[in-house]
N, CA, C, O and the ligand as a Tripos MOL2 file, in Angstrom:
@<TRIPOS>MOLECULE
protein
  277   275    70     0     0
PROTEIN
NO_CHARGES

@<TRIPOS>ATOM
      1 N           0.8400   -1.2060    0.0000 N.3       1 MET1
      2 CA          0.0000    0.0000    0.0000 C.3       1 MET1
      3 C           0.8730    1.2530    0.0000 C.2       1 MET1
      4 O           1.7510    1.4100    0.8490 O.2       1 MET1
      5 N           0.6280    2.1220   -0.9380 N.am      2 SER2
      6 CA          1.3580    3.3830   -0.9640 C.3       2 SER2
      7 C           0.6740    4.3840   -0.0400 C.2       2 SER2
      8 O          -0.4490    4.1610    0.4110 O.2       2 SER2
      9 N           1.3550    5.4750    0.2330 N.am      3 VAL3
     10 CA          0.7670    6.5220    1.0570 C.3       3 VAL3
     11 C          -0.4940    7.0550    0.3900 C.2       3 VAL3
     12 O          -1.4850    7.3540    1.0560 O.2       3 VAL3
     13 N          -0.4430    7.1700   -0.9310 N.am      4 LEU4
     14 CA         -1.6170    7.6570   -1.6540 C.3       4 LEU4
     15 C          -2.8150    6.7360   -1.4370 C.2       4 LEU4
     16 O          -3.9370    7.2070   -1.2550 O.2       4 LEU4
     17 N          -2.5790    5.4330   -1.4560 N.am      5 ASP5
     18 CA         -3.6600    4.4690   -1.1920 C.3       5 ASP5
     19 C          -4.2260    4.6650    0.2090 C.2       5 ASP5
     20 O          -5.4410    4.6390    0.4070 O.2       5 ASP5
     21 N          -3.3430    4.8590    1.1690 N.am      6 ASN6
     22 CA         -3.7750    5.0560    2.5570 C.3       6 ASN6
     23 C          -4.6260    6.3090    2.6920 C.2       6 ASN6
     24 O          -5.6620    6.3050    3.3570 O.2       6 ASN6
     25 N          -4.1760    7.3760    2.0520 N.am      7 VAL7
     26 CA         -4.9140    8.6350    2.1120 C.3       7 VAL7
     27 C          -6.2780    8.4580    1.4490 C.2       7 VAL7
     28 O          -7.2920    8.9110    1.9810 O.2       7 VAL7
     29 N          -6.3050    7.8060    0.3010 N.am      8 ARG8
     30 CA         -7.5570    7.5860   -0.4210 C.3       8 ARG8
     31 C          -8.5220    6.7730    0.4410 C.2       8 ARG8
     32 O          -9.7030    7.1070    0.5370 O.2       8 ARG8
     33 N          -8.0250    5.7160    1.0600 N.am      9 ASP9
     34 CA         -8.8620    4.8810    1.9230 C.3       9 ASP9
     35 C          -9.4210    5.6800    3.0910 C.2       9 ASP9
     36 O         -10.5990    5.5660    3.4300 O.2       9 ASP9
     37 N          -8.5710    6.4800    3.6950 N.am     10 LEU10
     38 CA         -9.0110    7.2750    4.8470 C.3      10 LEU10
     39 C         -10.1070    8.2540    4.4460 C.2      10 LEU10
     40 O         -11.1240    8.3770    5.1290 O.2      10 LEU10
     41 N          -9.8910    8.9460    3.3370 N.am     11 VAL11
     42 CA        -10.8810    9.9350    2.8870 C.3      11 VAL11
     43 C         -12.2120    9.2410    2.5930 C.2      11 VAL11
     44 O         -13.2770    9.7730    2.9080 O.2      11 VAL11
     45 N         -12.1480    8.0590    1.9920 N.am     12 LYS12
     46 CA        -13.3850    7.3080    1.7000 C.3      12 LYS12
     47 C         -14.0500    6.8540    2.9920 C.2      12 LYS12
     48 O         -15.2750    6.8650    3.1070 O.2      12 LYS12
     49 N         -13.2380    6.4580    3.9570 N.am     13 THR13
     50 CA        -13.7560    5.9550    5.2230 C.3      13 THR13
     51 C         -14.5110    7.0350    5.9910 C.2      13 THR13
     52 O         -15.5560    6.7710    6.5870 O.2      13 THR13
     53 N         -13.9740    8.2540    5.9730 N.am     14 VAL14
     54 CA        -14.6030    9.3240    6.7470 C.3      14 VAL14
     55 C         -15.7560    9.9840    5.9870 C.2      14 VAL14
     56 O         -16.5010   10.7740    6.5650 O.2      14 VAL14
     57 N         -15.9070    9.6680    4.7050 N.am     15 SER15
     58 CA        -16.9960   10.2180    3.9050 C.3      15 SER15
     59 C         -18.3390    9.9180    4.5610 C.2      15 SER15
     60 O         -18.5080    8.8080    5.0660 O.2      15 SER15
     61 N         -19.3030   10.8350    4.5850 N.am     16 PRO16
     62 CA        -19.3370   12.1130    3.8620 C.3      16 PRO16
     63 C         -18.6920   13.2690    4.6200 C.2      16 PRO16
     64 O         -18.8590   14.4210    4.2210 O.2      16 PRO16
     65 N         -17.9730   13.0040    5.6810 N.am     17 ASN17
     66 CA        -17.2500   14.0770    6.3430 C.3      17 ASN17
     67 C         -16.0550   14.4790    5.4880 C.2      17 ASN17
     68 O         -15.5710   13.6920    4.6750 O.2      17 ASN17
     69 N         -15.5900   15.6910    5.6740 N.am     18 CYS18
     70 CA        -14.3680   16.0810    4.9800 C.3      18 CYS18
     71 C         -13.2480   16.1980    6.0140 C.2      18 CYS18
     72 O         -13.4910   16.3540    7.2100 O.2      18 CYS18
     73 N         -12.0560   16.1200    5.5310 N.am     19 ILE19
     74 CA        -10.9080   16.0750    6.4350 C.3      19 ILE19
     75 C          -9.7590   16.9030    5.8530 C.2      19 ILE19
     76 O          -9.4880   16.8510    4.6530 O.2      19 ILE19
     77 N          -9.1000   17.6540    6.7060 N.am     20 CYS20
     78 CA         -8.0280   18.5240    6.2290 C.3      20 CYS20
     79 C          -6.6860   17.7810    6.2100 C.2      20 CYS20
     80 O          -6.5430   16.6890    6.7590 O.2      20 CYS20
     81 N          -5.7350   18.4080    5.5710 N.am     21 ASP21
     82 CA         -4.4160   17.7860    5.4380 C.3      21 ASP21
     83 C          -3.7840   17.4740    6.8000 C.2      21 ASP21
     84 O          -3.1610   16.4290    6.9890 O.2      21 ASP21
     85 N          -3.9610   18.4010    7.7370 N.am     22 ASP22
     86 CA         -3.3570   18.2030    9.0510 C.3      22 ASP22
     87 C          -3.9330   16.9810    9.7620 C.2      22 ASP22
     88 O          -3.1940   16.2130   10.3800 O.2      22 ASP22
     89 N          -5.2520   16.8000    9.6760 N.am     23 CYS23
     90 CA         -5.8810   15.6570   10.3310 C.3      23 CYS23
     91 C          -5.5100   14.3570    9.6240 C.2      23 CYS23
     92 O          -5.3590   13.3200   10.2700 O.2      23 CYS23
     93 N          -5.3610   14.4080    8.3010 N.am     24 ILE24
     94 CA         -4.8980   13.2260    7.5700 C.3      24 ILE24
     95 C          -3.4960   12.8570    8.0380 C.2      24 ILE24
     96 O          -3.1990   11.6920    8.3000 O.2      24 ILE24
     97 N          -2.6470   13.8620    8.1380 N.am     25 THR25
     98 CA         -1.2740   13.6440    8.5910 C.3      25 THR25
     99 C          -1.2620   12.9760    9.9620 C.2      25 THR25
    100 O          -0.5030   12.0400   10.2140 O.2      25 THR25
    101 N          -2.1330   13.4900   10.8460 N.am     26 GLN26
    102 CA         -2.1970   12.9720   12.2070 C.3      26 GLN26
    103 C          -2.7200   11.5350   12.2450 C.2      26 GLN26
    104 O          -2.1510   10.6670   12.9070 O.2      26 GLN26
    105 N          -3.8210   11.3060   11.5170 N.am     27 LYS27
    106 CA         -4.4580    9.9940   11.5620 C.3      27 LYS27
    107 C          -3.5990    8.9090   10.9230 C.2      27 LYS27
    108 O          -3.6030    7.7600   11.3650 O.2      27 LYS27
    109 N          -2.8670    9.2810    9.8860 N.am     28 LEU28
    110 CA         -2.0370    8.2870    9.1980 C.3      28 LEU28
    111 C          -0.6020    8.2970    9.7170 C.2      28 LEU28
    112 O           0.2510    7.5370    9.2600 O.2      28 LEU28
    113 N          -0.3580    9.1920   10.6970 N.am     29 ASP29
    114 CA          0.9590    9.2780   11.2990 C.3      29 ASP29
    115 C           2.0470    9.5720   10.2540 C.2      29 ASP29
    116 O           3.1290    8.9850   10.2770 O.2      29 ASP29
    117 N           1.7280   10.4950    9.3390 N.am     30 LEU30
    118 CA          2.7150   10.9110    8.3430 C.3      30 LEU30
    119 C           3.6730   11.8990    8.9980 C.2      30 LEU30
    120 O           3.2790   12.6880    9.8570 O.2      30 LEU30
    121 N           4.9170   11.8460    8.5870 N.am     31 SER31
    122 CA          5.9060   12.6830    9.2650 C.3      31 SER31
    123 C           5.9410   14.1200    8.7370 C.2      31 SER31
    124 O           6.1360   15.0620    9.5040 O.2      31 SER31
    125 N           5.7550   14.2780    7.4520 N.am     32 VAL32
    126 CA          5.8700   15.6090    6.8810 C.3      32 VAL32
    127 C           4.5120   16.1110    6.4040 C.2      32 VAL32
    128 O           3.7980   15.4150    5.6810 O.2      32 VAL32
    129 N           4.1680   17.3200    6.8150 N.am     33 ARG33
    130 CA          2.8650   17.8740    6.4510 C.3      33 ARG33
    131 C           2.7100   17.9650    4.9390 C.2      33 ARG33
    132 O           1.6370   17.6920    4.4020 O.2      33 ARG33
    133 N           3.7640   18.3430    4.2670 N.am     34 GLN34
    134 CA          3.7330   18.4620    2.8200 C.3      34 GLN34
    135 C           3.2850   17.1700    2.1390 C.2      34 GLN34
    136 O           2.7120   17.1860    1.0500 O.2      34 GLN34
    137 N           3.5520   16.0920    2.7880 N.am     35 HIS35
    138 CA          3.2470   14.7910    2.2290 C.3      35 HIS35
    139 C           1.7410   14.6320    2.0200 C.2      35 HIS35
    140 O           1.3020   14.2700    0.9290 O.2      35 HIS35
    141 N           0.9530   14.8980    3.0560 N.am     36 ALA36
    142 CA         -0.5040   14.7980    2.9500 C.3      36 ALA36
    143 C          -1.0100   15.8290    1.9490 C.2      36 ALA36
    144 O          -1.9120   15.5670    1.1530 O.2      36 ALA36
    145 N          -0.4030   17.0040    2.0140 N.am     37 ASN37
    146 CA         -0.7690   18.0810    1.1120 C.3      37 ASN37
    147 C          -0.6190   17.6400   -0.3380 C.2      37 ASN37
    148 O          -1.5020   17.8550   -1.1680 O.2      37 ASN37
    149 N           0.4950   17.0340   -0.6130 N.am     38 HIS38
    150 CA          0.7820   16.5670   -1.9680 C.3      38 HIS38
    151 C          -0.2090   15.4790   -2.3980 C.2      38 HIS38
    152 O          -0.6840   15.4720   -3.5340 O.2      38 HIS38
    153 N          -0.5070   14.5780   -1.4900 N.am     39 LYS39
    154 CA         -1.4100   13.4520   -1.8060 C.3      39 LYS39
    155 C          -2.8430   13.9070   -2.0170 C.2      39 LYS39
    156 O          -3.5220   13.4390   -2.9310 O.2      39 LYS39
    157 N          -3.3020   14.8240   -1.1680 N.am     40 THR40
    158 CA         -4.6870   15.2600   -1.3330 C.3      40 THR40
    159 C          -4.8250   16.0580   -2.6250 C.2      40 THR40
    160 O          -5.8690   16.0200   -3.2760 O.2      40 THR40
    161 N          -3.7740   16.7750   -2.9930 N.am     41 ARG41
    162 CA         -3.8230   17.5260   -4.2450 C.3      41 ARG41
    163 C          -3.9110   16.5450   -5.4160 C.2      41 ARG41
    164 O          -4.6060   16.7850   -6.4030 O.2      41 ARG41
    165 N          -3.2030   15.4600   -5.2770 N.am     42 GLU42
    166 CA         -3.2220   14.4270   -6.3120 C.3      42 GLU42
    167 C          -4.6290   13.8120   -6.4050 C.2      42 GLU42
    168 O          -5.1610   13.6160   -7.4980 O.2      42 GLU42
    169 N          -5.2130   13.5160   -5.2490 N.am     43 LEU43
    170 CA         -6.5580   12.9260   -5.2020 C.3      43 LEU43
    171 C          -7.5990   13.8900   -5.7610 C.2      43 LEU43
    172 O          -8.5440   13.4860   -6.4390 O.2      43 LEU43
    173 N          -7.4050   15.1650   -5.4620 N.am     44 ALA44
    174 CA         -8.3780   16.1660   -5.8880 C.3      44 ALA44
    175 C          -8.4830   16.2200   -7.4070 C.2      44 ALA44
    176 O          -9.4650   16.7270   -7.9490 O.2      44 ALA44
    177 N          -7.4810   15.7020   -8.0850 N.am     45 GLY45
    178 CA         -7.5070   15.6790   -9.5350 C.3      45 GLY45
    179 C          -8.3720   14.5600  -10.0880 C.2      45 GLY45
    180 O          -8.6880   14.5540  -11.2780 O.2      45 GLY45
    181 N          -8.7590   13.6100   -9.2370 N.am     46 SER46
    182 CA         -9.6110   12.5210   -9.7080 C.3      46 SER46
    183 C         -11.0720   12.8680   -9.4500 C.2      46 SER46
    184 O         -11.3810   13.5970   -8.5070 O.2      46 SER46
    185 N         -11.9720   12.3500  -10.2840 N.am     47 PRO47
    186 CA        -13.3640   12.7990  -10.3130 C.3      47 PRO47
    187 C         -14.1690   12.5500   -9.0460 C.2      47 PRO47
    188 O         -15.1440   13.2660   -8.8160 O.2      47 PRO47
    189 N         -13.8220   11.5910   -8.2220 N.am     48 SER48
    190 CA        -14.6920   11.2800   -7.0800 C.3      48 SER48
    191 C         -14.2570   11.9670   -5.7850 C.2      48 SER48
    192 O         -14.7280   11.6280   -4.6990 O.2      48 SER48
    193 N         -13.3500   12.9400   -5.9210 N.am     49 PHE49
    194 CA        -12.9110   13.6670   -4.7360 C.3      49 PHE49
    195 C         -13.0800   15.1600   -4.9290 C.2      49 PHE49
    196 O         -12.9110   15.6860   -6.0290 O.2      49 PHE49
    197 N         -13.4150   15.8320   -3.8410 N.am     50 PHE50
    198 CA        -13.6240   17.2640   -3.8850 C.3      50 PHE50
    199 C         -12.7810   17.9170   -2.8080 C.2      50 PHE50
    200 O         -12.8910   17.5770   -1.6300 O.2      50 PHE50
    201 N         -11.9360   18.8580   -3.2150 N.am     51 ARG51
    202 CA        -11.0620   19.5220   -2.2490 C.3      51 ARG51
    203 C         -11.2640   21.0200   -2.3550 C.2      51 ARG51
    204 O         -11.1250   21.6010   -3.4310 O.2      51 ARG51
    205 N         -11.5860   21.6290   -1.2570 N.am     52 ALA52
    206 CA        -11.8090   23.0620   -1.2440 C.3      52 ALA52
    207 C         -11.6700   23.5670    0.1790 C.2      52 ALA52
    208 O         -11.5320   22.7900    1.1230 O.2      52 ALA52
    209 N         -11.7090   24.9070    0.3140 N.am     53 LYS53
    210 CA        -11.6610   25.4710    1.6460 C.3      53 LYS53
    211 C         -13.0200   25.2660    2.2890 C.2      53 LYS53
    212 O         -14.0030   25.8920    1.8930 O.2      53 LYS53
    213 N         -13.0750   24.4090    3.2600 N.am     54 GLN54
    214 CA        -14.3220   24.0820    3.9460 C.3      54 GLN54
    215 C         -13.9720   23.6210    5.3530 C.2      54 GLN54
    216 O         -12.8100   23.3660    5.6680 O.2      54 GLN54
    217 N         -15.0020   23.5190    6.1940 N.am     55 ARG55
    218 CA        -14.7520   23.1810    7.5870 C.3      55 ARG55
    219 C         -14.4130   21.7040    7.7400 C.2      55 ARG55
    220 O         -15.1950   20.8330    7.3590 O.2      55 ARG55
    221 N         -13.2580   21.4400    8.2920 N.am     56 CYS56
    222 CA        -12.8310   20.0550    8.5410 C.3      56 CYS56
    223 C         -13.7270   19.4540    9.6190 C.2      56 CYS56
    224 O         -13.9980   20.0990   10.6320 O.2      56 CYS56
    225 N         -14.1850   18.2270    9.4060 N.am     57 SER57
    226 CA        -15.0940   17.5870   10.3530 C.3      57 SER57
    227 C         -14.3780   17.1560   11.6300 C.2      57 SER57
    228 O         -15.0250   16.7730   12.6040 O.2      57 SER57
    229 N         -13.0720   17.2140   11.6300 N.am     58 TYR58
    230 CA        -12.3120   16.7080   12.7790 C.3      58 TYR58
    231 C         -11.7680   17.7960   13.6720 C.2      58 TYR58
    232 O         -11.9970   17.7740   14.8810 O.2      58 TYR58
    233 N         -11.0430   18.7620   13.0960 N.am     59 CYS59
    234 CA        -10.4930   19.8240   13.9350 C.3      59 CYS59
    235 C         -11.4060   21.0500   13.9570 C.2      59 CYS59
    236 O         -11.2280   21.9420   14.7860 O.2      59 CYS59
    237 N         -12.3910   21.0970   13.0390 N.am     60 GLY60
    238 CA        -13.3460   22.1930   13.0240 C.3      60 GLY60
    239 C         -12.8220   23.4700   12.4010 C.2      60 GLY60
    240 O         -13.5310   24.4760   12.3640 O.2      60 GLY60
    241 N         -11.6000   23.4470   11.9150 N.am     61 ASP61
    242 CA        -11.0300   24.6300   11.2750 C.3      61 ASP61
    243 C         -11.5010   24.7180    9.8290 C.2      61 ASP61
    244 O         -11.7230   23.7040    9.1680 O.2      61 ASP61
    245 N         -11.6480   25.9430    9.3550 N.am     62 GLU62
    246 CA        -12.0070   26.1170    7.9700 C.3      62 GLU62
    247 C         -10.7260   26.2480    7.1640 C.2      62 GLU62
    248 O         -10.0730   27.2910    7.1830 O.2      62 GLU62
    249 N         -10.3790   25.2040    6.4690 N.am     63 LYS63
    250 CA         -9.1760   25.2190    5.6280 C.3      63 LYS63
    251 C          -9.3310   24.1850    4.5330 C.2      63 LYS63
    252 O         -10.3610   23.5170    4.4470 O.2      63 LYS63
    253 N          -8.3250   24.0490    3.7040 N.am     64 LEU64
    254 CA         -8.3990   23.0990    2.6000 C.3      64 LEU64
    255 C          -8.6650   21.7000    3.1360 C.2      64 LEU64
    256 O          -7.8320   21.1250    3.8370 O.2      64 LEU64
    257 N          -9.8180   21.1620    2.8050 N.am     65 SER65
    258 CA        -10.2060   19.8320    3.2510 C.3      65 SER65
    259 C         -10.6950   19.0460    2.0390 C.2      65 SER65
    260 O         -11.1450   19.6180    1.0460 O.2      65 SER65
    261 N         -10.5990   17.7470    2.1410 N.am     66 ILE66
    262 CA        -11.0070   16.9110    1.0140 C.3      66 ILE66
    263 C         -12.0940   15.9430    1.4690 C.2      66 ILE66
    264 O         -12.1180   15.5050    2.6190 O.2      66 ILE66
    265 N         -12.9910   15.6210    0.5410 N.am     67 ARG67
    266 CA        -14.0170   14.6200    0.8250 C.3      67 ARG67
    267 C         -14.2480   13.7850   -0.4240 C.2      67 ARG67
    268 O         -13.9580   14.2120   -1.5410 O.2      67 ARG67
    269 N         -14.7720   12.5960   -0.2130 N.am     68 ALA68
    270 CA        -15.1200   11.7290   -1.3280 C.3      68 ALA68
    271 C         -16.6090   11.8480   -1.5790 C.2      68 ALA68
    272 O         -17.3830   12.1030   -0.6560 O.2      68 ALA68
    273 N         -17.0030   11.6650   -2.8080 N.am     69 TYR69
    274 CA        -18.4280   11.7220   -3.1340 C.3      69 TYR69
    275 C         -19.1060   10.4220   -2.7410 C.2      69 TYR69
    276 O         -20.3120   10.2710   -2.9360 O.2      69 TYR69
    277 ZN         -8.7020   18.9900   10.4060 Zn       70 ZN70
@<TRIPOS>BOND
     1     1     2 1
     2     2     3 1
     3     3     4 2
     4     3     5 am
     5     5     6 1
     6     6     7 1
     7     7     8 2
     8     7     9 am
     9     9    10 1
    10    10    11 1
    11    11    12 2
    12    11    13 am
    13    13    14 1
    14    14    15 1
    15    15    16 2
    16    15    17 am
    17    17    18 1
    18    18    19 1
    19    19    20 2
    20    19    21 am
    21    21    22 1
    22    22    23 1
    23    23    24 2
    24    23    25 am
    25    25    26 1
    26    26    27 1
    27    27    28 2
    28    27    29 am
    29    29    30 1
    30    30    31 1
    31    31    32 2
    32    31    33 am
    33    33    34 1
    34    34    35 1
    35    35    36 2
    36    35    37 am
    37    37    38 1
    38    38    39 1
    39    39    40 2
    40    39    41 am
    41    41    42 1
    42    42    43 1
    43    43    44 2
    44    43    45 am
    45    45    46 1
    46    46    47 1
    47    47    48 2
    48    47    49 am
    49    49    50 1
    50    50    51 1
    51    51    52 2
    52    51    53 am
    53    53    54 1
    54    54    55 1
    55    55    56 2
    56    55    57 am
    57    57    58 1
    58    58    59 1
    59    59    60 2
    60    59    61 am
    61    61    62 1
    62    62    63 1
    63    63    64 2
    64    63    65 am
    65    65    66 1
    66    66    67 1
    67    67    68 2
    68    67    69 am
    69    69    70 1
    70    70    71 1
    71    71    72 2
    72    71    73 am
    73    73    74 1
    74    74    75 1
    75    75    76 2
    76    75    77 am
    77    77    78 1
    78    78    79 1
    79    79    80 2
    80    79    81 am
    81    81    82 1
    82    82    83 1
    83    83    84 2
    84    83    85 am
    85    85    86 1
    86    86    87 1
    87    87    88 2
    88    87    89 am
    89    89    90 1
    90    90    91 1
    91    91    92 2
    92    91    93 am
    93    93    94 1
    94    94    95 1
    95    95    96 2
    96    95    97 am
    97    97    98 1
    98    98    99 1
    99    99   100 2
   100    99   101 am
   101   101   102 1
   102   102   103 1
   103   103   104 2
   104   103   105 am
   105   105   106 1
   106   106   107 1
   107   107   108 2
   108   107   109 am
   109   109   110 1
   110   110   111 1
   111   111   112 2
   112   111   113 am
   113   113   114 1
   114   114   115 1
   115   115   116 2
   116   115   117 am
   117   117   118 1
   118   118   119 1
   119   119   120 2
   120   119   121 am
   121   121   122 1
   122   122   123 1
   123   123   124 2
   124   123   125 am
   125   125   126 1
   126   126   127 1
   127   127   128 2
   128   127   129 am
   129   129   130 1
   130   130   131 1
   131   131   132 2
   132   131   133 am
   133   133   134 1
   134   134   135 1
   135   135   136 2
   136   135   137 am
   137   137   138 1
   138   138   139 1
   139   139   140 2
   140   139   141 am
   141   141   142 1
   142   142   143 1
   143   143   144 2
   144   143   145 am
   145   145   146 1
   146   146   147 1
   147   147   148 2
   148   147   149 am
   149   149   150 1
   150   150   151 1
   151   151   152 2
   152   151   153 am
   153   153   154 1
   154   154   155 1
   155   155   156 2
   156   155   157 am
   157   157   158 1
   158   158   159 1
   159   159   160 2
   160   159   161 am
   161   161   162 1
   162   162   163 1
   163   163   164 2
   164   163   165 am
   165   165   166 1
   166   166   167 1
   167   167   168 2
   168   167   169 am
   169   169   170 1
   170   170   171 1
   171   171   172 2
   172   171   173 am
   173   173   174 1
   174   174   175 1
   175   175   176 2
   176   175   177 am
   177   177   178 1
   178   178   179 1
   179   179   180 2
   180   179   181 am
   181   181   182 1
   182   182   183 1
   183   183   184 2
   184   183   185 am
   185   185   186 1
   186   186   187 1
   187   187   188 2
   188   187   189 am
   189   189   190 1
   190   190   191 1
   191   191   192 2
   192   191   193 am
   193   193   194 1
   194   194   195 1
   195   195   196 2
   196   195   197 am
   197   197   198 1
   198   198   199 1
   199   199   200 2
   200   199   201 am
   201   201   202 1
   202   202   203 1
   203   203   204 2
   204   203   205 am
   205   205   206 1
   206   206   207 1
   207   207   208 2
   208   207   209 am
   209   209   210 1
   210   210   211 1
   211   211   212 2
   212   211   213 am
   213   213   214 1
   214   214   215 1
   215   215   216 2
   216   215   217 am
   217   217   218 1
   218   218   219 1
   219   219   220 2
   220   219   221 am
   221   221   222 1
   222   222   223 1
   223   223   224 2
   224   223   225 am
   225   225   226 1
   226   226   227 1
   227   227   228 2
   228   227   229 am
   229   229   230 1
   230   230   231 1
   231   231   232 2
   232   231   233 am
   233   233   234 1
   234   234   235 1
   235   235   236 2
   236   235   237 am
   237   237   238 1
   238   238   239 1
   239   239   240 2
   240   239   241 am
   241   241   242 1
   242   242   243 1
   243   243   244 2
   244   243   245 am
   245   245   246 1
   246   246   247 1
   247   247   248 2
   248   247   249 am
   249   249   250 1
   250   250   251 1
   251   251   252 2
   252   251   253 am
   253   253   254 1
   254   254   255 1
   255   255   256 2
   256   255   257 am
   257   257   258 1
   258   258   259 1
   259   259   260 2
   260   259   261 am
   261   261   262 1
   262   262   263 1
   263   263   264 2
   264   263   265 am
   265   265   266 1
   266   266   267 1
   267   267   268 2
   268   267   269 am
   269   269   270 1
   270   270   271 1
   271   271   272 2
   272   271   273 am
   273   273   274 1
   274   274   275 1
   275   275   276 2
@<TRIPOS>SUBSTRUCTURE
     1 MET1         2 RESIDUE 1 A MET
     2 SER2         6 RESIDUE 1 A SER
     3 VAL3        10 RESIDUE 1 A VAL
     4 LEU4        14 RESIDUE 1 A LEU
     5 ASP5        18 RESIDUE 1 A ASP
     6 ASN6        22 RESIDUE 1 A ASN
     7 VAL7        26 RESIDUE 1 A VAL
     8 ARG8        30 RESIDUE 1 A ARG
     9 ASP9        34 RESIDUE 1 A ASP
    10 LEU10       38 RESIDUE 1 A LEU
    11 VAL11       42 RESIDUE 1 A VAL
    12 LYS12       46 RESIDUE 1 A LYS
    13 THR13       50 RESIDUE 1 A THR
    14 VAL14       54 RESIDUE 1 A VAL
    15 SER15       58 RESIDUE 1 A SER
    16 PRO16       62 RESIDUE 1 A PRO
    17 ASN17       66 RESIDUE 1 A ASN
    18 CYS18       70 RESIDUE 1 A CYS
    19 ILE19       74 RESIDUE 1 A ILE
    20 CYS20       78 RESIDUE 1 A CYS
    21 ASP21       82 RESIDUE 1 A ASP
    22 ASP22       86 RESIDUE 1 A ASP
    23 CYS23       90 RESIDUE 1 A CYS
    24 ILE24       94 RESIDUE 1 A ILE
    25 THR25       98 RESIDUE 1 A THR
    26 GLN26      102 RESIDUE 1 A GLN
    27 LYS27      106 RESIDUE 1 A LYS
    28 LEU28      110 RESIDUE 1 A LEU
    29 ASP29      114 RESIDUE 1 A ASP
    30 LEU30      118 RESIDUE 1 A LEU
    31 SER31      122 RESIDUE 1 A SER
    32 VAL32      126 RESIDUE 1 A VAL
    33 ARG33      130 RESIDUE 1 A ARG
    34 GLN34      134 RESIDUE 1 A GLN
    35 HIS35      138 RESIDUE 1 A HIS
    36 ALA36      142 RESIDUE 1 A ALA
    37 ASN37      146 RESIDUE 1 A ASN
    38 HIS38      150 RESIDUE 1 A HIS
    39 LYS39      154 RESIDUE 1 A LYS
    40 THR40      158 RESIDUE 1 A THR
    41 ARG41      162 RESIDUE 1 A ARG
    42 GLU42      166 RESIDUE 1 A GLU
    43 LEU43      170 RESIDUE 1 A LEU
    44 ALA44      174 RESIDUE 1 A ALA
    45 GLY45      178 RESIDUE 1 A GLY
    46 SER46      182 RESIDUE 1 A SER
    47 PRO47      186 RESIDUE 1 A PRO
    48 SER48      190 RESIDUE 1 A SER
    49 PHE49      194 RESIDUE 1 A PHE
    50 PHE50      198 RESIDUE 1 A PHE
    51 ARG51      202 RESIDUE 1 A ARG
    52 ALA52      206 RESIDUE 1 A ALA
    53 LYS53      210 RESIDUE 1 A LYS
    54 GLN54      214 RESIDUE 1 A GLN
    55 ARG55      218 RESIDUE 1 A ARG
    56 CYS56      222 RESIDUE 1 A CYS
    57 SER57      226 RESIDUE 1 A SER
    58 TYR58      230 RESIDUE 1 A TYR
    59 CYS59      234 RESIDUE 1 A CYS
    60 GLY60      238 RESIDUE 1 A GLY
    61 ASP61      242 RESIDUE 1 A ASP
    62 GLU62      246 RESIDUE 1 A GLU
    63 LYS63      250 RESIDUE 1 A LYS
    64 LEU64      254 RESIDUE 1 A LEU
    65 SER65      258 RESIDUE 1 A SER
    66 ILE66      262 RESIDUE 1 A ILE
    67 ARG67      266 RESIDUE 1 A ARG
    68 ALA68      270 RESIDUE 1 A ALA
    69 TYR69      274 RESIDUE 1 A TYR
    70 ZN70       277 GROUP 0 **** ****
C-alpha cells in the first residue's frame, strides 16, 4: 500500500465528512505535512474527490479539506 492508497482509503472511510491535510497527517501518522498536502492535491484531480476550503469535520477549522463523493 502506498501513502496515496492510505490517504484515499481514509478519505473514503470518513466520507461524507471532509478532512483537512493536518488531520490526515495525524491519523495516518505521516511525518511531513507536505506529504498529505501533496497526496490530497493528487486525489483532488480525480473525479470522485472534492477539495476546497471548507470546515474540517475533525479539527473544526475552515481550511483546505477533502471529501469523497
Ligand atoms: Zn482537520
